[in-house]
C-alpha positions in Angstrom: 0.0 0.0 0.0 2.8 2.4 0.9 4.5 1.6 -2.4 1.3 2.4 -4.3 0.9 5.7 -2.6 4.5 6.6 -3.2 4.2 5.8 -6.9 1.0 7.8 -7.1 2.7 10.8 -5.5 5.6 10.5 -7.9 3.3 10.4 -10.8 1.3 13.5 -9.7 4.5 15.5 -9.0 6.0 14.4 -12.3 2.8 15.4 -14.2 2.8 18.8 -12.4 6.4 19.5 -13.2 5.9 18.5 -16.9 2.8 20.7 -17.3 4.5 23.6 -15.6 7.5 23.3 -17.9 5.3 23.3 -20.9 3.4 26.4 -19.7 6.7 28.2 -19.1 7.9 27.3 -22.6 4.7 28.6 -24.1 5.1 31.9 -22.2 8.7 32.2 -23.2 7.9 31.5 -26.9 5.2 34.2 -26.8 7.2 36.8 -25.1 10.7 36.1 -26.5 14.0 36.2 -24.6 14.6 38.7 -21.9 16.8 40.7 -24.3 14.0 40.6 -27.0 11.5 41.8 -24.4 13.7 44.6 -23.4 14.1 45.6 -27.1 10.3 45.4 -27.5 9.8 47.8 -24.6 12.3 50.2 -26.2 11.0 50.1 -29.8 7.4 48.8 -29.6 5.9 52.1 -28.3 6.7 54.2 -31.3 7.5 51.6 -34.0 4.7 49.2 -33.4 2.2 51.9 -32.5 2.1 53.6 -35.8 3.3 51.6 -38.9 1.4 51.1 -42.1 3.1 50.6 -45.5 6.6 50.4 -44.0 5.8 46.8 -42.9 6.3 45.7 -46.5 8.9 46.3 -49.3 12.6 47.1 -48.8 12.0 49.1 -45.6 10.1 46.2 -44.1 13.1 43.9 -44.9 15.5 46.2 -43.2 13.2 46.3 -40.1 13.0 42.6 -40.1 16.7 42.1 -40.1 17.2 44.9 -37.5 14.6 43.9 -35.0 14.1 40.2 -35.7 11.3 38.6 -33.7 10.0 41.9 -32.4 9.2 42.9 -36.0 7.7 39.4 -36.7 5.3 39.8 -33.8 4.3 43.3 -35.0 3.6 41.8 -38.4 1.5 39.0 -36.9 -0.8 41.5 -35.2 0.6 41.8 -31.8 0.9 45.6 -32.4 -1.9 47.5 -34.1 -1.1 49.2 -37.4 -3.1 50.6 -40.3 -2.3 49.9 -43.9 -2.7 52.2 -46.8 -1.8 55.5 -45.2 1.3 57.3 -44.0 1.4 57.2 -40.3 3.7 58.9 -37.8 5.7 55.6 -37.4 6.1 55.3 -41.2 7.6 58.8 -41.3 9.9 58.1 -38.4 11.1 54.8 -39.7 11.7 56.3 -43.2 13.7 59.1 -41.6 15.9 56.7 -39.6 16.6 54.4 -42.6 17.5 57.4 -44.8 19.6 58.9 -42.0 21.5 55.6 -41.8 22.1 55.7 -45.6 23.4 59.3 -45.4 25.7 58.5 -42.4 27.2 55.5 -44.3 27.8 57.6 -47.4 31.5 57.9 -46.7 31.7 54.2 -45.6 32.3 55.1 -42.0 30.2 56.2 -39.0 32.2 57.9 -36.2 31.1 58.1 -32.6 31.1 61.9 -32.8 28.8 61.8 -35.8 26.4 59.5 -33.9 26.5 62.0 -31.0 25.6 64.9 -33.3 22.7 62.8 -34.7 21.6 61.9 -31.2 21.6 65.6 -30.2 19.6 66.5 -33.3 16.9 63.8 -32.7 16.5 64.7 -29.1 16.3 68.4 -30.0 13.7 67.7 -32.7 11.6 64.9 -31.0 12.3 65.3 -27.2 14.6 63.3 -24.8 12.6 60.1 -24.5 11.6 59.6 -28.1 15.0 60.9 -29.4 17.0 58.4 -27.4 14.7 55.5 -28.5 15.3 56.6 -32.1 19.0 56.5 -31.6 18.8 53.0 -30.3 16.8 52.0 -33.3 19.2 53.8 -35.6 22.2 51.8 -34.2 20.4 48.6 -35.3 19.5 49.9 -38.7 23.1 51.1 -39.3 24.1 47.4 -39.2 22.0 46.6 -42.2 22.7 47.0 -45.9 20.5 49.7 -47.4 19.4 49.8 -51.0 18.9 53.5 -51.2 17.2 53.5 -54.6 14.6 50.9 -53.6 13.9 52.4 -50.2 13.5 55.9 -51.6 11.2 54.6 -54.4 9.0 52.9 -51.8 8.7 56.2 -50.0 7.9 58.0 -53.2 5.1 55.6 -54.0 3.5 55.7 -50.5 4.3 59.1 -48.9 2.6 62.4 -49.7 4.8 65.1 -51.3 4.8 67.5 -48.3 6.0 64.8 -46.0 8.8 63.9 -48.4 9.9 67.5 -48.5 10.0 67.5 -44.7 12.1 64.3 -44.8 14.5 66.1 -47.1 14.7 69.0 -44.7 15.5 66.7 -41.8 18.3 64.9 -43.8 20.0 68.2 -44.6 19.6 69.3 -41.0 21.2 66.0 -39.8 24.1 66.4 -42.3 24.7 69.9 -41.1 24.3 69.0 -37.4 28.0 69.4 -36.7 28.2 72.8 -38.4 30.1 71.4 -41.5 29.2 70.6 -45.1 29.9 67.0 -46.1 30.1 66.7 -49.9 29.6 62.9 -49.8 26.5 63.3 -47.6 25.1 66.1 -49.7 25.5 63.9 -52.8 23.8 61.0 -51.1 20.9 63.3 -50.1 20.7 64.4 -53.8 20.4 60.8 -54.9 17.7 60.1 -52.3 15.8 63.2 -53.3 15.8 62.1 -57.0 14.6 58.6 -56.2 11.9 60.0 -53.9 10.6 62.1 -56.8 11.4 65.5 -55.4 11.5 68.2 -58.1 14.9 69.7 -58.7 13.8 73.3 -57.8 12.4 72.0 -54.5 15.7 70.1 -53.8 17.7 73.3 -54.6 15.4 75.3 -52.3 15.8 73.1 -49.3 19.6 72.6 -50.0 20.0 76.4 -50.0 18.6 76.5 -46.4 21.7 74.6 -45.2 24.5 74.9 -47.9 25.1 78.6 -47.9 26.1 80.8 -50.8 25.5 84.4 -51.9 22.3 83.7 -53.8 20.6 81.4 -51.2 17.6 83.7 -50.7 16.7 83.5 -54.4 17.2 79.7 -54.5 15.0 79.2 -51.5 12.2 81.1 -53.3 13.0 79.3 -56.6 13.5 82.4 -58.6 16.3 84.0 -60.6 18.3 87.1 -59.7 16.5 89.0 -62.4 13.0 88.4 -60.9 10.7 91.4 -60.8 9.2 92.6 -57.6 5.9 91.1 -58.6 7.5 87.7 -59.4 9.2 87.8 -56.0 5.9 88.3 -54.3 4.2 85.5 -56.2 7.1 83.2 -55.5 6.9 83.9 -51.8 3.2 83.2 -51.7 3.7 80.0 -53.6 6.5 78.8 -51.4 4.7 79.8 -48.2 1.8 77.6 -49.3 4.1 74.7 -50.3 6.0 74.7 -47.0 3.1 75.6 -44.6 3.4 73.6 -41.4 -0.3 72.6 -41.5 0.6 70.2 -44.4 2.4 67.9 -42.0 0.1 68.2 -39.0 -0.8 64.5 -39.3 2.8 63.6 -38.5 2.7 65.1 -35.0 3.5 68.3 -33.3 7.2 67.8 -33.2 7.3 67.4 -37.0 5.0 70.4 -37.4 7.5 72.5 -35.3 10.3 71.5 -37.6 8.2 72.4 -40.6 7.7 75.8 -39.0 11.4 76.3 -39.1 11.4 75.6 -42.8 8.5 78.0 -43.3 10.4 80.7 -41.3 13.4 80.3 -43.6 11.2 81.1 -46.6 10.0 84.2 -44.8 13.6 85.2 -44.0 14.6 84.7 -47.6 11.7 86.9 -48.8 12.7 89.7 -46.3 16.3 89.5 -47.5 15.3 89.9 -51.1 12.9 92.7 -50.3 15.7 94.5 -48.5 18.2 94.0 -51.4 15.6 95.3 -54.0 14.2 98.1 -51.8 10.8 96.5 -52.0 8.0 97.6 -49.6 
């Protein structure tokens, strides 16, 4: 009798241990490793919370390699996302992927360059979000980036005003250390062309960061011989094109950055008015 009870107890304990192990394994499989859970907490809030078309195509492939199982769980529906529209997360991911491409243009990424980019992102998006973006950028920098395909995906899916704001950010990042880097400017030019940005618009935004004596005219996309009336018309056209309300859907921080671009147009107009003696 004692032997039977003992065997029964052993069987019960064994079954309990087996089922507990199976349960722990299922929880682990669902949640991922502790390292993956930590990454999920870092990236899930802003990446998983607002992605649409960047889940697919070449950008989706880069995210898949950079974030692994976190990205897989987002694709499977663990994180909510909306397809068919440019969401805040799409814009942010596009910015980080293109930033990585620009930083790698000279085949090296220095610690000081990363610090400048970190400072820029924190200044633009705030301390918490900026630091999270830098962590994500470090992962994206490890990946091979097909600039043409990534830029074309953005051109197909993102509205023109948002693409102009992306271009403005890229020039701002390149100039974050107060210097002009020809290789990075060239890369931004390639990105701009693949994204379908019109040449006068590229020259306008470039003139906001790469200075020369005729910058004000380039910003307004007019020639030095423009009449007073042509200057006024150009200002009204550019003010409408760069108005911050066009990127309101991307969040207040992006709208603030667009306001800086808008103010540069105003400053260029005032400079030309002063040169020409316009009232």
